[in-house]
Backbone as JSON Lines, residues from 0, in Angstrom:
{"i":0,"aa":"X","n":[2.62,22.44,81.78],"ca":[1.91,23.64,80.95],"c":[2.68,24.39,80.77]}
{"i":1,"aa":"X","n":[3.64,24.93,81.71],"ca":[4.42,25.85,81.92],"c":[5.59,25.64,81.3]}
{"i":2,"aa":"X","n":[5.96,24.36,81.63],"ca":[7.02,23.67,80.94],"c":[6.67,23.44,79.22]}
{"i":3,"aa":"X","n":[5.62,23.6,79.2],"ca":[5.67,23.08,77.38],"c":[5.59,24.61,76.78]}
{"i":4,"aa":"X","n":[5.4,25.2,77.16],"ca":[5.29,26.57,76.5],"c":[6.18,27.39,76.48]}
{"i":5,"aa":"X","n":[7.51,26.75,77.35],"ca":[8.77,27.79,77.39],"c":[9.69,26.9,75.98]}
{"i":6,"aa":"X","n":[9.14,25.18,76.51],"ca":[9.64,24.92,75.06],"c":[9.52,25.28,74.09]}
{"i":7,"aa":"X","n":[8.41,25.76,73.67],"ca":[7.54,25.44,72.95],"c":[8.67,27.57,71.83]}
{"i":8,"aa":"X","n":[8.51,27.61,73.09],"ca":[8.77,29.49,72.92],"c":[10.87,29.33,72.71]}
{"i":9,"aa":"X","n":[11.15,28.85,73.27],"ca":[12.74,27.99,73.05],"c":[12.89,27.28,71.92]}
{"i":10,"aa":"X","n":[12.14,27.0,71.3],"ca":[11.91,26.09,69.5],"c":[11.62,27.53,69.02]}
{"i":11,"aa":"X","n":[11.2,27.83,68.85],"ca":[10.42,29.05,68.27],"c":[11.67,30.43,68.09]}
{"i":12,"aa":"X","n":[11.96,30.21,69.38],"ca":[13.22,32.13,68.62],"c":[14.73,31.26,68.6]}
{"i":13,"aa":"X","n":[14.91,29.97,68.52],"ca":[16.16,29.21,67.87],"c":[15.95,29.49,66.46]}
{"i":14,"aa":"X","n":[14.56,28.63,66.06],"ca":[13.89,28.89,64.67],"c":[14.39,30.41,63.72]}
{"i":15,"aa":"X","n":[13.54,30.94,64.72],"ca":[14.01,32.5,63.74],"c":[15.92,32.9,64.11]}
{"i":16,"aa":"X","n":[16.37,32.36,64.94],"ca":[17.63,32.87,65.34],"c":[18.63,31.78,64.01]}
{"i":17,"aa":"X","n":[18.51,30.78,64.51],"ca":[18.88,30.62,62.74],"c":[18.51,30.43,61.61]}
{"i":18,"aa":"X","n":[17.41,30.97,61.71],"ca":[16.75,31.37,60.18],"c":[17.35,32.98,59.33]}
{"i":19,"aa":"X","n":[17.59,33.89,60.67],"ca":[18.55,34.69,60.89],"c":[20.19,34.95,60.39]}
{"i":20,"aa":"X","n":[20.35,33.93,60.82],"ca":[21.51,33.65,61.2],"c":[22.2,33.11,59.94]}
{"i":21,"aa":"X","n":[21.07,32.6,59.09],"ca":[21.36,31.9,57.36],"c":[21.38,33.41,56.81]}
{"i":22,"aa":"X","n":[20.39,34.06,56.69],"ca":[20.15,35.56,55.67],"c":[21.36,36.42,56.38]}
{"i":23,"aa":"X","n":[21.7,36.64,57.41],"ca":[23.08,37.18,57.61],"c":[24.23,36.08,56.61]}
{"i":24,"aa":"X","n":[24.51,35.5,57.19],"ca":[25.27,34.56,56.32],"c":[25.32,34.91,54.39]}
{"i":25,"aa":"X","n":[24.16,34.52,54.06],"ca":[23.67,34.4,52.91],"c":[24.49,36.38,52.32]}
{"i":26,"aa":"X","n":[24.24,37.24,52.93],"ca":[24.1,38.52,52.66],"c":[25.51,39.1,52.43]}
{"i":27,"aa":"X","n":[26.05,38.46,53.35],"ca":[27.89,39.17,53.63],"c":[28.48,37.75,52.23]}
{"i":28,"aa":"X","n":[27.79,36.81,52.05],"ca":[28.6,35.68,50.74],"c":[27.95,37.16,49.65]}
{"i":29,"aa":"X","n":[27.22,37.31,49.7],"ca":[26.5,38.01,48.25],"c":[27.35,39.15,48.02]}
{"i":30,"aa":"X","n":[27.64,40.12,49.36],"ca":[28.01,41.78,49.14],"c":[29.5,41.15,49.09]}
{"i":31,"aa":"X","n":[30.13,40.46,49.19],"ca":[31.7,39.96,49.13],"c":[31.64,39.23,47.46]}
{"i":32,"aa":"X","n":[30.58,38.69,46.85],"ca":[30.99,38.2,45.82],"c":[30.49,39.66,44.4]}
{"i":33,"aa":"X","n":[29.13,40.74,44.92],"ca":[29.06,41.89,44.19],"c":[30.17,42.84,43.96]}
{"i":34,"aa":"X","n":[31.22,43.11,45.35],"ca":[32.46,43.39,45.39],"c":[33.47,42.49,44.17]}
{"i":35,"aa":"X","n":[33.87,42.4,43.99],"ca":[34.37,41.14,43.76],"c":[34.22,41.67,42.11]}
{"i":36,"aa":"X","n":[32.96,41.25,41.63],"ca":[32.7,41.62,40.38],"c":[32.04,42.96,40.08]}
{"i":37,"aa":"X","n":[32.37,43.97,41.05],"ca":[32.61,45.72,40.57],"c":[33.63,46.04,40.69]}
{"i":38,"aa":"X","n":[34.95,45.11,41.47],"ca":[36.31,45.76,41.26],"c":[36.69,45.32,39.89]}
{"i":39,"aa":"X","n":[36.64,44.72,38.74],"ca":[37.12,44.11,37.98],"c":[37.01,44.95,36.98]}
{"i":40,"aa":"X","n":[35.97,45.53,36.79],"ca":[35.66,45.99,35.74],"c":[36.68,47.93,35.95]}
{"i":41,"aa":"X","n":[36.67,47.77,37.05],"ca":[37.45,48.92,37.75],"c":[38.67,48.9,37.39]}
{"i":42,"aa":"X","n":[39.26,48.04,37.6],"ca":[40.36,47.87,37.18],"c":[40.98,47.58,36.19]}
{"i":43,"aa":"X","n":[40.17,47.15,35.07],"ca":[40.44,47.57,33.83],"c":[40.15,48.7,33.15]}
{"i":44,"aa":"X","n":[39.45,49.32,33.47],"ca":[39.2,50.68,32.91],"c":[40.68,51.21,33.74]}
{"i":45,"aa":"X","n":[40.76,51.3,34.99],"ca":[42.29,52.0,35.61],"c":[43.38,51.64,34.42]}
{"i":46,"aa":"X","n":[43.43,50.73,34.2],"ca":[44.58,49.67,33.73],"c":[44.16,50.23,32.1]}
{"i":47,"aa":"X","n":[43.68,50.55,31.49],"ca":[43.48,51.58,30.51],"c":[43.73,52.91,30.39]}
{"i":48,"aa":"X","n":[43.18,53.37,31.33],"ca":[43.47,54.5,31.16],"c":[45.26,55.2,31.29]}
{"i":49,"aa":"X","n":[45.54,54.16,32.37],"ca":[47.21,54.24,33.17],"c":[47.76,54.09,31.19]}
{"i":50,"aa":"X","n":[47.65,53.0,30.65],"ca":[48.03,52.62,29.75],"c":[48.44,54.3,28.16]}
{"i":51,"aa":"X","n":[46.75,54.17,27.99],"ca":[46.96,55.45,27.19],"c":[47.42,57.13,27.82]}
């Protein structure tokens, strides 16, 4: 019975870690995309200000 409980706990922990890892990966990608989207308008505004 102890072996079965350990196997279930290991599977549960591995499942949580894999979901958490996927969530962290999605957060990192989302932050990169968001920073790029915010960076482009700032560059355009700086370009216009430098021309005028």
